[in-house]
PDB file of N, H, CA, C and O in Angstrom:
ATOM      1  N   UNK A   1       0.834  -1.171   0.000  1.00  0.00           N
ATOM      2  CA  UNK A   1       0.000   0.000   0.000  1.00  0.00           C
ATOM      3  C   UNK A   1       0.886   1.243   0.000  1.00  0.00           C
ATOM      4  O   UNK A   1       1.786   1.377   0.829  1.00  0.00           O
ATOM      5  N   UNK A   2       0.629   2.116  -0.904  1.00  0.00           N
ATOM      6  H   UNK A   2      -0.102   2.007  -1.578  1.00  0.00           H
ATOM      7  CA  UNK A   2       1.384   3.352  -0.988  1.00  0.00           C
ATOM      8  C   UNK A   2       1.081   4.213   0.232  1.00  0.00           C
ATOM      9  O   UNK A   2      -0.082   4.449   0.560  1.00  0.00           O
ATOM     10  N   UNK A   3       2.121   4.675   0.895  1.00  0.00           N
ATOM     11  H   UNK A   3       3.066   4.483   0.629  1.00  0.00           H
ATOM     12  CA  UNK A   3       1.953   5.547   2.047  1.00  0.00           C
ATOM     13  C   UNK A   3       1.857   4.836   3.383  1.00  0.00           C
ATOM     14  O   UNK A   3       1.838   5.491   4.425  1.00  0.00           O
ATOM     15  N   UNK A   4       1.798   3.530   3.378  1.00  0.00           N
ATOM     16  H   UNK A   4       1.814   2.998   2.531  1.00  0.00           H
ATOM     17  CA  UNK A   4       1.653   2.802   4.642  1.00  0.00           C
ATOM     18  C   UNK A   4       2.891   2.966   5.520  1.00  0.00           C
ATOM     19  O   UNK A   4       2.773   3.210   6.721  1.00  0.00           O
ATOM     20  N   UNK A   5       4.075   2.833   4.930  1.00  0.00           N
ATOM     21  H   UNK A   5       4.171   2.635   3.954  1.00  0.00           H
ATOM     22  CA  UNK A   5       5.305   3.009   5.700  1.00  0.00           C
ATOM     23  C   UNK A   5       5.390   4.427   6.251  1.00  0.00           C
ATOM     24  O   UNK A   5       5.839   4.628   7.379  1.00  0.00           O
ATOM     25  N   UNK A   6       4.965   5.405   5.466  1.00  0.00           N
ATOM     26  H   UNK A   6       4.600   5.242   4.549  1.00  0.00           H
ATOM     27  CA  UNK A   6       4.966   6.793   5.933  1.00  0.00           C
ATOM     28  C   UNK A   6       4.023   6.960   7.117  1.00  0.00           C
ATOM     29  O   UNK A   6       4.352   7.663   8.073  1.00  0.00           O
ATOM     30  N   UNK A   7       2.865   6.328   7.066  1.00  0.00           N
ATOM     31  H   UNK A   7       2.598   5.757   6.290  1.00  0.00           H
ATOM     32  CA  UNK A   7       1.908   6.421   8.175  1.00  0.00           C
ATOM     33  C   UNK A   7       2.491   5.796   9.438  1.00  0.00           C
ATOM     34  O   UNK A   7       2.329   6.342  10.530  1.00  0.00           O
ATOM     35  N   UNK A   8       3.164   4.664   9.300  1.00  0.00           N
ATOM     36  H   UNK A   8       3.296   4.221   8.413  1.00  0.00           H
ATOM     37  CA  UNK A   8       3.782   4.014  10.456  1.00  0.00           C
ATOM     38  C   UNK A   8       4.862   4.900  11.055  1.00  0.00           C
ATOM     39  O   UNK A   8       4.887   5.119  12.266  1.00  0.00           O
ATOM     40  N   UNK A   9       5.753   5.410  10.219  1.00  0.00           N
ATOM     41  H   UNK A   9       5.733   5.233   9.235  1.00  0.00           H
ATOM     42  CA  UNK A   9       6.852   6.220  10.748  1.00  0.00           C
ATOM     43  C   UNK A   9       6.337   7.531  11.329  1.00  0.00           C
ATOM     44  O   UNK A   9       6.904   8.038  12.297  1.00  0.00           O
ATOM     45  N   UNK A  10       5.278   8.086  10.757  1.00  0.00           N
ATOM     46  H   UNK A  10       4.818   7.675   9.971  1.00  0.00           H
ATOM     47  CA  UNK A  10       4.687   9.314  11.300  1.00  0.00           C
ATOM     48  C   UNK A  10       4.090   9.068  12.685  1.00  0.00           C
ATOM     49  O   UNK A  10       4.246   9.896  13.582  1.00  0.00           O
ATOM     50  N   UNK A  11       3.413   7.941  12.863  1.00  0.00           N
ATOM     51  H   UNK A  11       3.286   7.268  12.134  1.00  0.00           H
ATOM     52  CA  UNK A  11       2.827   7.605  14.167  1.00  0.00           C
ATOM     53  C   UNK A  11       3.924   7.426  15.215  1.00  0.00           C
ATOM     54  O   UNK A  11       3.778   7.872  16.353  1.00  0.00           O
ATOM     55  N   UNK A  12       5.005   6.783  14.835  1.00  0.00           N
ATOM     56  H   UNK A  12       5.123   6.420  13.911  1.00  0.00           H
ATOM     57  CA  UNK A  12       6.104   6.590  15.771  1.00  0.00           C
ATOM     58  C   UNK A  12       6.784   7.925  16.097  1.00  0.00           C
ATOM     59  O   UNK A  12       7.131   8.178  17.250  1.00  0.00           O
ATOM     60  N   UNK A  13       6.971   8.765  15.102  1.00  0.00           N
ATOM     61  H   UNK A  13       6.688   8.560  14.164  1.00  0.00           H
ATOM     62  CA  UNK A  13       7.585  10.076  15.330  1.00  0.00           C
ATOM     63  C   UNK A  13       6.724  10.917  16.262  1.00  0.00           C
ATOM     64  O   UNK A  13       7.251  11.606  17.135  1.00  0.00           O
ATOM     65  N   UNK A  14       5.410  10.869  16.091  1.00  0.00           N
ATOM     66  H   UNK A  14       4.981  10.309  15.382  1.00  0.00           H
ATOM     67  CA  UNK A  14       4.505  11.630  16.950  1.00  0.00           C
ATOM     68  C   UNK A  14       4.598  11.169  18.403  1.00  0.00           C
ATOM     69  O   UNK A  14       4.383  11.952  19.329  1.00  0.00           O
ATOM     70  N   UNK A  15       4.924   9.878  18.591  1.00  0.00           N
ATOM     71  H   UNK A  15       5.099   9.243  17.839  1.00  0.00           H
ATOM     72  CA  UNK A  15       5.075   9.336  19.940  1.00  0.00           C
ATOM     73  C   UNK A  15       6.495   9.533  20.477  1.00  0.00           C
ATOM     74  O   UNK A  15       6.797   9.135  21.602  1.00  0.00           O
ATOM     75  N   UNK A  16       7.363  10.148  19.670  1.00  0.00           N
ATOM     76  H   UNK A  16       7.118  10.471  18.756  1.00  0.00           H
ATOM     77  CA  UNK A  16       8.737  10.385  20.100  1.00  0.00           C
ATOM     78  C   UNK A  16       9.605   9.143  20.065  1.00  0.00           C
ATOM     79  O   UNK A  16      10.579   9.043  20.810  1.00  0.00           O
ATOM     80  N   UNK A  17       9.260   8.196  19.206  1.00  0.00           N
ATOM     81  H   UNK A  17       8.468   8.278  18.600  1.00  0.00           H
ATOM     82  CA  UNK A  17       9.996   6.942  19.112  1.00  0.00           C
ATOM     83  C   UNK A  17      10.792   6.931  17.806  1.00  0.00           C
ATOM     84  O   UNK A  17      10.208   6.997  16.725  1.00  0.00           O
ATOM     85  N   UNK A  18      12.121   6.848  17.900  1.00  0.00           N
ATOM     86  H   UNK A  18      12.596   6.794  18.779  1.00  0.00           H
ATOM     87  CA  UNK A  18      12.915   6.793  16.672  1.00  0.00           C
ATOM     88  C   UNK A  18      12.756   5.433  15.993  1.00  0.00           C
ATOM     89  O   UNK A  18      12.540   4.417  16.653  1.00  0.00           O
ATOM     90  N   UNK A  19      12.866   5.434  14.678  1.00  0.00           N
ATOM     91  H   UNK A  19      13.042   6.259  14.142  1.00  0.00           H
ATOM     92  CA  UNK A  19      12.810   4.159  13.960  1.00  0.00           C
ATOM     93  C   UNK A  19      13.657   4.229  12.701  1.00  0.00           C
ATOM     94  O   UNK A  19      13.867   5.297  12.127  1.00  0.00           O
ATOM     95  N   UNK A  20      14.128   3.084  12.295  1.00  0.00           N
ATOM     96  H   UNK A  20      13.957   2.216  12.762  1.00  0.00           H
ATOM     97  CA  UNK A  20      14.803   2.920  11.018  1.00  0.00           C
ATOM     98  C   UNK A  20      13.898   2.049  10.168  1.00  0.00           C
ATOM     99  O   UNK A  20      13.353   1.055  10.648  1.00  0.00           O
ATOM    100  N   UNK A  21      13.738   2.417   8.919  1.00  0.00           N
ATOM    101  H   UNK A  21      14.181   3.224   8.529  1.00  0.00           H
ATOM    102  CA  UNK A  21      12.883   1.657   8.002  1.00  0.00           C
ATOM    103  C   UNK A  21      13.772   0.932   7.007  1.00  0.00           C
ATOM    104  O   UNK A  21      14.615   1.541   6.348  1.00  0.00           O
ATOM    105  N   UNK A  22      13.575  -0.364   6.907  1.00  0.00           N
ATOM    106  H   UNK A  22      12.890  -0.859   7.442  1.00  0.00           H
ATOM    107  CA  UNK A  22      14.248  -1.166   5.894  1.00  0.00           C
ATOM    108  C   UNK A  22      13.197  -1.567   4.871  1.00  0.00           C
ATOM    109  O   UNK A  22      12.315  -2.376   5.160  1.00  0.00           O
ATOM    110  N   UNK A  23      13.293  -1.005   3.693  1.00  0.00           N
ATOM    111  H   UNK A  23      14.009  -0.348   3.459  1.00  0.00           H
ATOM    112  CA  UNK A  23      12.339  -1.315   2.631  1.00  0.00           C
ATOM    113  C   UNK A  23      12.856  -2.515   1.839  1.00  0.00           C
ATOM    114  O   UNK A  23      13.959  -2.483   1.291  1.00  0.00           O
ATOM    115  N   UNK A  24      12.066  -3.545   1.787  1.00  0.00           N
ATOM    116  H   UNK A  24      11.171  -3.571   2.232  1.00  0.00           H
ATOM    117  CA  UNK A  24      12.439  -4.761   1.073  1.00  0.00           C
ATOM    118  C   UNK A  24      11.480  -4.988  -0.095  1.00  0.00           C
ATOM    119  O   UNK A  24      10.525  -4.233  -0.279  1.00  0.00           O
ATOM    120  N   UNK A  25      11.729  -5.990  -0.848  1.00  0.00           N
ATOM    121  H   UNK A  25      12.505  -6.603  -0.699  1.00  0.00           H
ATOM    122  CA  UNK A  25      10.936  -6.246  -2.054  1.00  0.00           C
ATOM    123  C   UNK A  25       9.478  -6.590  -1.730  1.00  0.00           C
ATOM    124  O   UNK A  25       8.559  -6.061  -2.354  1.00  0.00           O
ATOM    125  N   UNK A  26       9.277  -7.464  -0.767  1.00  0.00           N
ATOM    126  H   UNK A  26      10.024  -7.894  -0.260  1.00  0.00           H
ATOM    127  CA  UNK A  26       7.919  -7.931  -0.468  1.00  0.00           C
ATOM    128  C   UNK A  26       7.323  -7.337   0.805  1.00  0.00           C
ATOM    129  O   UNK A  26       6.108  -7.377   0.995  1.00  0.00           O
ATOM    130  N   UNK A  27       8.153  -6.795   1.663  1.00  0.00           N
ATOM    131  H   UNK A  27       9.140  -6.762   1.509  1.00  0.00           H
ATOM    132  CA  UNK A  27       7.667  -6.201   2.910  1.00  0.00           C
ATOM    133  C   UNK A  27       8.730  -5.281   3.473  1.00  0.00           C
ATOM    134  O   UNK A  27       9.895  -5.342   3.080  1.00  0.00           O
ATOM    135  N   UNK A  28       8.320  -4.428   4.395  1.00  0.00           N
ATOM    136  H   UNK A  28       7.374  -4.378   4.715  1.00  0.00           H
ATOM    137  CA  UNK A  28       9.232  -3.487   5.029  1.00  0.00           C
ATOM    138  C   UNK A  28       9.387  -3.854   6.506  1.00  0.00           C
ATOM    139  O   UNK A  28       8.546  -4.547   7.079  1.00  0.00           O
ATOM    140  N   UNK A  29      10.463  -3.383   7.102  1.00  0.00           N
ATOM    141  H   UNK A  29      11.146  -2.820   6.636  1.00  0.00           H
ATOM    142  CA  UNK A  29      10.720  -3.603   8.520  1.00  0.00           C
ATOM    143  C   UNK A  29      10.872  -2.241   9.191  1.00  0.00           C
ATOM    144  O   UNK A  29      11.519  -1.343   8.652  1.00  0.00           O
ATOM    145  N   UNK A  30      10.277  -2.096  10.355  1.00  0.00           N
ATOM    146  H   UNK A  30       9.751  -2.825  10.792  1.00  0.00           H
ATOM    147  CA  UNK A  30      10.465  -0.903  11.174  1.00  0.00           C
ATOM    148  C   UNK A  30      11.271  -1.325  12.394  1.00  0.00           C
ATOM    149  O   UNK A  30      10.823  -2.158  13.182  1.00  0.00           O
ATOM    150  N   UNK A  31      12.447  -0.759  12.547  1.00  0.00           N
ATOM    151  H   UNK A  31      12.811  -0.083  11.907  1.00  0.00           H
ATOM    152  CA  UNK A  31      13.301  -1.092  13.672  1.00  0.00           C
ATOM    153  C   UNK A  31      13.213   0.018  14.706  1.00  0.00           C
ATOM    154  O   UNK A  31      13.473   1.184  14.409  1.00  0.00           O
ATOM    155  N   UNK A  32      12.843  -0.359  15.921  1.00  0.00           N
ATOM    156  H   UNK A  32      12.632  -1.306  16.162  1.00  0.00           H
ATOM    157  CA  UNK A  32      12.751   0.603  17.017  1.00  0.00           C
ATOM    158  C   UNK A  32      13.634   0.108  18.161  1.00  0.00           C
ATOM    159  O   UNK A  32      13.910  -1.088  18.256  1.00  0.00           O
ATOM    160  N   UNK A  33      14.074   1.012  19.023  1.00  0.00           N
ATOM    161  H   UNK A  33      13.850   1.983  18.945  1.00  0.00           H
ATOM    162  CA  UNK A  33      14.865   0.577  20.186  1.00  0.00           C
ATOM    163  C   UNK A  33      14.064  -0.415  21.036  1.00  0.00           C
ATOM    164  O   UNK A  33      12.860  -0.253  21.233  1.00  0.00           O
ATOM    165  N   UNK A  34      14.743  -1.420  21.522  1.00  0.00           N
ATOM    166  H   UNK A  34      15.722  -1.552  21.361  1.00  0.00           H
ATOM    167  CA  UNK A  34      14.065  -2.480  22.273  1.00  0.00           C
ATOM    168  C   UNK A  34      13.318  -1.922  23.489  1.00  0.00           C
ATOM    169  O   UNK A  34      12.274  -2.451  23.868  1.00  0.00           O
ATOM    170  N   UNK A  35      13.836  -0.878  24.091  1.00  0.00           N
ATOM    171  H   UNK A  35      14.684  -0.448  23.783  1.00  0.00           H
ATOM    172  CA  UNK A  35      13.164  -0.296  25.257  1.00  0.00           C
ATOM    173  C   UNK A  35      11.859   0.407  24.895  1.00  0.00           C
ATOM    174  O   UNK A  35      11.055   0.704  25.779  1.00  0.00           O
ATOM    175  N   UNK A  36      11.635   0.678  23.608  1.00  0.00           N
ATOM    176  H   UNK A  36      12.288   0.436  22.890  1.00  0.00           H
ATOM    177  CA  UNK A  36      10.432   1.379  23.155  1.00  0.00           C
ATOM    178  C   UNK A  36       9.416   0.466  22.471  1.00  0.00           C
ATOM    179  O   UNK A  36       8.426   0.948  21.920  1.00  0.00           O
ATOM    180  N   UNK A  37       9.647  -0.821  22.499  1.00  0.00           N
ATOM    181  H   UNK A  37      10.452  -1.213  22.946  1.00  0.00           H
ATOM    182  CA  UNK A  37       8.781  -1.745  21.757  1.00  0.00           C
ATOM    183  C   UNK A  37       7.325  -1.630  22.185  1.00  0.00           C
ATOM    184  O   UNK A  37       6.442  -1.519  21.334  1.00  0.00           O
ATOM    185  N   UNK A  38       7.061  -1.655  23.473  1.00  0.00           N
ATOM    186  H   UNK A  38       7.779  -1.745  24.164  1.00  0.00           H
ATOM    187  CA  UNK A  38       5.674  -1.595  23.941  1.00  0.00           C
ATOM    188  C   UNK A  38       4.996  -0.288  23.537  1.00  0.00           C
ATOM    189  O   UNK A  38       3.843  -0.289  23.107  1.00  0.00           O
ATOM    190  N   UNK A  39       5.711   0.816  23.676  1.00  0.00           N
ATOM    191  H   UNK A  39       6.648   0.816  24.026  1.00  0.00           H
ATOM    192  CA  UNK A  39       5.147   2.111  23.274  1.00  0.00           C
ATOM    193  C   UNK A  39       4.954   2.169  21.763  1.00  0.00           C
ATOM    194  O   UNK A  39       3.979   2.752  21.288  1.00  0.00           O
ATOM    195  N   UNK A  40       5.868   1.573  21.005  1.00  0.00           N
ATOM    196  H   UNK A  40       6.660   1.100  21.391  1.00  0.00           H
ATOM    197  CA  UNK A  40       5.748   1.563  19.540  1.00  0.00           C
ATOM    198  C   UNK A  40       4.518   0.772  19.114  1.00  0.00           C
ATOM    199  O   UNK A  40       3.756   1.215  18.255  1.00  0.00           O
ATOM    200  N   UNK A  41       4.329  -0.379  19.705  1.00  0.00           N
ATOM    201  H   UNK A  41       4.948  -0.739  20.404  1.00  0.00           H
ATOM    202  CA  UNK A  41       3.144  -1.191  19.365  1.00  0.00           C
ATOM    203  C   UNK A  41       1.855  -0.446  19.716  1.00  0.00           C
ATOM    204  O   UNK A  41       0.883  -0.498  18.963  1.00  0.00           O
ATOM    205  N   UNK A  42       1.847   0.240  20.845  1.00  0.00           N
ATOM    206  H   UNK A  42       2.637   0.282  21.457  1.00  0.00           H
ATOM    207  CA  UNK A  42       0.664   1.005  21.242  1.00  0.00           C
ATOM    208  C   UNK A  42       0.405   2.136  20.247  1.00  0.00           C
ATOM    209  O   UNK A  42      -0.745   2.391  19.891  1.00  0.00           O
ATOM    210  N   UNK A  43       1.457   2.815  19.799  1.00  0.00           N
ATOM    211  H   UNK A  43       2.391   2.608  20.088  1.00  0.00           H
ATOM    212  CA  UNK A  43       1.299   3.905  18.827  1.00  0.00           C
ATOM    213  C   UNK A  43       0.764   3.367  17.506  1.00  0.00           C
ATOM    214  O   UNK A  43      -0.109   3.982  16.894  1.00  0.00           O
ATOM    215  N   UNK A  44       1.279   2.230  17.066  1.00  0.00           N
ATOM    216  H   UNK A  44       1.989   1.730  17.564  1.00  0.00           H
ATOM    217  CA  UNK A  44       0.815   1.651  15.801  1.00  0.00           C
ATOM    218  C   UNK A  44      -0.599   1.097  15.923  1.00  0.00           C
ATOM    219  O   UNK A  44      -1.370   1.116  14.963  1.00  0.00           O
ATOM    220  N   UNK A  45      -0.929   0.608  17.104  1.00  0.00           N
ATOM    221  H   UNK A  45      -0.303   0.593  17.883  1.00  0.00           H
ATOM    222  CA  UNK A  45      -2.301   0.113  17.329  1.00  0.00           C
ATOM    223  C   UNK A  45      -3.321   1.226  17.135  1.00  0.00           C
ATOM    224  O   UNK A  45      -4.436   0.967  16.682  1.00  0.00           O
ATOM    225  N   UNK A  46      -2.958   2.455  17.468  1.00  0.00           N
ATOM    226  H   UNK A  46      -2.052   2.666  17.835  1.00  0.00           H
ATOM    227  CA  UNK A  46      -3.865   3.592  17.315  1.00  0.00           C
ATOM    228  C   UNK A  46      -4.246   3.836  15.848  1.00  0.00           C
ATOM    229  O   UNK A  46      -5.276   4.449  15.570  1.00  0.00           O
ATOM    230  N   UNK A  47      -3.429   3.364  14.926  1.00  0.00           N
ATOM    231  H   UNK A  47      -2.592   2.865  15.152  1.00  0.00           H
ATOM    232  CA  UNK A  47      -3.746   3.533  13.501  1.00  0.00           C
ATOM    233  C   UNK A  47      -4.970   2.723  13.089  1.00  0.00           C
ATOM    234  O   UNK A  47      -5.603   3.031  12.079  1.00  0.00           O
ATOM    235  N   UNK A  48      -5.303   1.708  13.847  1.00  0.00           N
ATOM    236  H   UNK A  48      -4.788   1.458  14.667  1.00  0.00           H
ATOM    237  CA  UNK A  48      -6.469   0.868  13.539  1.00  0.00           C
ATOM    238  C   UNK A  48      -7.783   1.571  13.834  1.00  0.00           C
ATOM    239  O   UNK A  48      -8.827   1.170  13.319  1.00  0.00           O
ATOM    240  N   UNK A  49      -7.749   2.604  14.647  1.00  0.00           N
ATOM    241  H   UNK A  49      -6.901   2.930  15.065  1.00  0.00           H
ATOM    242  CA  UNK A  49      -8.991   3.273  15.079  1.00  0.00           C
ATOM    243  C   UNK A  49      -9.291   4.493  14.284  1.00  0.00           C
ATOM    244  O   UNK A  49     -10.298   5.158  14.530  1.00  0.00           O
TER     245      UNK A  49
END
């Protein structure tokens, strides 16, 4: 989906969570600091609503 990675990184940035994006052929990876995993998942969960 066009713009999906941008939406994910924007949600993480708004929560103050740094991330690195690895764009691959079939899927992308968002790398966040291990100490921020729970907050990152919560921020991304908000995109569902």
